[in-house]
Each structure stands twice: as structure tokens, then as C-alpha cells.
C-alpha positions in Angstrom: 0.0 0.0 0.0 1.1 3.6 -0.6 2.4 5.3 2.5 1.2 8.9 2.8 3.6 11.4 4.2 3.4 15.2 4.6 5.4 16.6 1.7 6.8 19.4 3.9 8.1 17.1 6.6 9.5 14.7 4.0 11.7 17.5 2.5 12.9 19.2 5.8 16.6 20.0 5.5 16.6 19.9 1.7 14.1 22.3 0.0 11.9 23.0 3.0 12.6 24.7 6.4 10.8 24.9 9.7 8.1 27.6 10.2 9.1 27.8 13.9 12.7 28.3 15.1 13.5 27.7 18.8 15.3 25.4 21.2 13.8 23.9 24.4 14.5 21.2 27.0 12.7 18.0 26.2 10.3 18.5 29.2 9.4 22.0 28.0 9.0 21.0 24.3 5.2 20.4 24.4 4.6 23.7 26.2 6.5 25.5 23.4 4.5 23.7 20.7 1.2 24.7 22.3 2.4 28.3 22.6 3.0 28.3 18.8 -0.4 26.9 18.1 -2.0 29.5 20.4 -0.2 32.4 18.7 -1.2 31.2 15.2 -4.8 30.6 16.2 -5.0 34.0 17.9 -3.7 35.8 14.8 -6.0 34.0 12.5 -9.0 34.7 14.7 -8.2 38.4 15.0 -7.8 38.7 11.2 -11.0 36.8 10.6 -12.9 39.1 13.0 -11.5 42.3 11.6 -11.3 41.6 7.9 -13.3 43.7 5.4 -16.5 42.0 4.2 -15.7 42.9 0.6 -12.2 41.3 0.6 -13.8 38.0 1.6 -10.7 36.2 2.9 -7.7 36.5 5.1 -4.8 36.0 2.7 -2.3 34.7 5.3 0.2 32.5 3.5 2.1 31.3 6.6 3.1 32.5 10.1 6.8 32.1 11.1 7.8 32.1 14.7 11.3 32.7 16.1 11.9 32.5 19.9 14.7 33.8 22.0 15.1 34.0 25.7 13.5 37.4 26.0 11.7 37.9 22.7 9.1 36.1 20.5 9.4 37.3 16.9 6.3 36.6 14.8 6.5 37.1 11.0 3.2 37.1 9.2 3.6 36.4 5.4 0.5 38.0 3.9 -0.8 37.9 0.3 -3.2 40.8 0.0 -3.2 44.3 1.6 -6.0 43.6 4.0 -6.9 45.2 7.4 -3.4 44.7 8.9 -1.7 46.4 6.0 -4.1 49.4 5.8 -3.3 51.3 8.9 -0.1 49.3 9.2 1.3 50.4 12.5 -2.0 50.8 14.2 -3.3 47.4 13.0 -0.1 45.6 14.1 -0.2 47.3 17.5 -3.8 46.2 18.1 -2.9 42.7 17.0 0.1 42.7 19.3 -1.9 43.7 22.3 -4.6 41.1 21.4 -2.1 38.3 21.2 -0.3 39.4 24.4 -3.6 39.2 26.3 -4.2 35.6 25.2 -0.6 34.7 25.8 0.3 35.3 29.4 4.1 35.7 29.1 5.7 38.0 31.6 9.4 37.5 30.7 9.2 37.8 27.0 8.3 40.6 24.6 6.2 39.9 21.6 7.2 41.5 18.3 5.0 41.1 15.2 6.2 42.0 11.7 4.5 41.7 8.3 6.1 40.4 5.1 4.3 40.8 1.8 4.2 37.7 -0.5 5.0 38.6 -4.1 2.8 36.0 -5.8 -0.1 35.3 -3.5 -1.8 32.7 -5.8 1.4 30.7 -5.8 0.7 29.9 -2.1 -1.4 26.8 -1.4 -3.0 28.3 1.8 -4.4 31.3 -0.1 -5.6 29.1 -3.0 -7.3 26.7 -0.5 -9.0 29.7 1.1 -10.1 30.9 -2.3 -11.7 27.5 -3.1 -13.4 27.4 0.3 -14.9 30.8 -0.3 -16.2 29.7 -3.7 -17.7 26.5 -2.2 -19.5 28.5 0.5 -21.0 30.7 -2.2 -22.5 27.6 -3.8 -20.2 27.7 -6.8 -19.7 24.2 -8.5 -16.6 22.5 -7.0 -15.2 21.7 -10.4 -15.4 25.3 -11.5 -13.8 26.4 -8.3 -10.9 23.9 -8.7 -10.3 24.9 -12.3 -10.3 28.6 -11.5 -7.8 28.0 -8.7 -5.5 26.1 -11.1 -5.7 29.0 -13.6 -4.8 31.5 -10.9 -1.8 29.3 -9.8 -0.6 28.9 -13.4 -0.3 32.7 -13.8 2.4 32.6 -11.1 4.7 30.3 -13.2 4.3 27.1 -11.1 5.4 23.9 -12.8 2.5 21.9 -11.6 -0.5 21.8 -9.2 -2.8 19.2 -7.8 -6.0 20.0 -6.0 -8.1 17.5 -4.0 -11.5 18.0 -2.3 -13.0 15.3 -0.2 -16.3 15.1 1.8 -19.9 15.5 1.0 -19.3 17.4 -2.2 -22.4 19.3 -3.6 -24.3 18.0 -0.6 -24.5 14.4 -1.9 -25.4 11.7 0.6 -22.2 9.7 0.1 -18.8 11.4 0.7 -16.3 11.1 -2.1 -12.9 12.4 -3.3 -12.4 14.5 -6.4 -9.1 15.7 -7.7 -7.5 17.6 -10.6 -3.8 17.7 -11.6 -2.2 20.1 -14.0 1.5 19.8 -15.0 4.0 17.7 -13.0 3.8 17.1 -9.2 6.7 14.7 -8.4 5.9 13.9 -4.8 8.6 11.2 -4.5 11.5 13.4 -5.7 13.0 15.0 -2.6 14.9 17.7 -4.4 11.6 18.9 -5.9 10.3 21.9 -3.9 6.7 21.3 -3.2 4.3 23.5 -1.2 1.4 21.7 0.5 -1.5 22.6 2.6 -4.6 20.9 4.0 -7.6 23.1 4.8 -11.0 22.2 6.3 -14.2 24.2 5.7 -17.5 23.9 7.4 -20.5 23.8 4.9 -24.2 23.2 5.5 -23.8 19.6 4.6 -20.8 18.9 6.8 -17.0 19.3 6.7 -15.0 19.3 3.5 -11.3 18.9 3.2 -9.2 20.6 0.6 -5.6 19.6 -0.1 -3.3 21.4 -2.5 0.2 20.5 -3.7 2.2 23.0 -5.7 5.4 22.1 -7.5 7.4 25.3 -7.3 10.8 24.3 -8.6 13.5 21.6 -8.8 16.9 22.1 -7.3 
């Protein structure tokens, strides 16, 4: 049987790197991991609450975290100029205060910076969010997948695969549908592949979206 492995973890140390950088004693490791999860969830919830209705989606590609003894540096890689980018300093200050409230750390400062992603539709998280928004608006899933692939192709990707699973179109029996365009060599370690899995809540139940993007080969 085929063994499924996360493409990002499979390529760590070659074409992929960690989204969190810090060291901890083995007994404190789980606490550090939960901290990271809390920070990421808090930022996503804040952006979701404060996003403009017209823009529709968050546009966060990924959140990088670097920890030192006295400082937690959070870098938000963002695709579109949304609420955080408009009143940049004020938006970041608000977010920083919000995260600090959730995160009761006395000894360490929290510093949040924003990095703009050049080609947002080359990021699997943003594409998955786009598909989720289309599905919530009752657009046909095949149409949404094809449109996402078109957007990704404009960013010079070498290949993309999109998979949606669950009760698609509200059918009684759950199924899996997928489309691939170009090459997606999942077994080649030197191939740089971006991957994300995204869940959305629809009226008929939960749908899972997975996207693999073949960026480049080293």
C-alpha cells in the first residue's frame, strides 16, 4: 500500500525549512509547541474578525515564529493588503496587544512584523481559502478547482494538484475529487513542493481541501 507522508516534513533540510525556530529542553517542548499553536490561532481569529467584508478572505500564506530567551518574533507572510496592511502600525499594535492578552508571558516581549508575499496565488493556503470561499458561495466545485488552477498557473508554477473530499455538492455519500495540471513529483526529494490541507464547514458537513504546488526543482 502507498504510505502517505506530509510533503513538507519529508523535505525538511533539503528544500523546506521549519516555520518555527526555537530550542527547548525535552520536558518543555510540548509547552512551546502549544504556545506556537495559540499564537497562530489567535492571529487567524483576529484577522477573521476584523477583515473587510468585501475582501472575503484573510490571505495569510504562513506564520513564522522565532523564539529567543527574552523575545518572540512573529512574521506574518501575507498575500493581500487587508486590514493589517491598511493602517499598518495601528493594525499591528492592536494585534500585538490582542495576542499578548491571550498569551500570558511575563518574561518575553512579543514582536509582530508583516512580510508581503509577491505571488499570493502561488501559495497553497491562499488558494485553498479561495476555493473554500467559492464553495461557501455555492459555486460548482469543479469550476472552483479549475479557476484556482488557472490562478496558480499565472504565477509560473510547474504543476499543481487540488483534491477535495467530503460531501461534495451536498451528496449523501462522501467522495474524493481531484484535478492535476502539470507535474507534481511527490517522491522526488529535491523537488520543492508546497502543500496545505484546509478544512471548511459547509451546511452539509465538513469538506477537506488539499493542495500540492510544484514550485521548482533544485
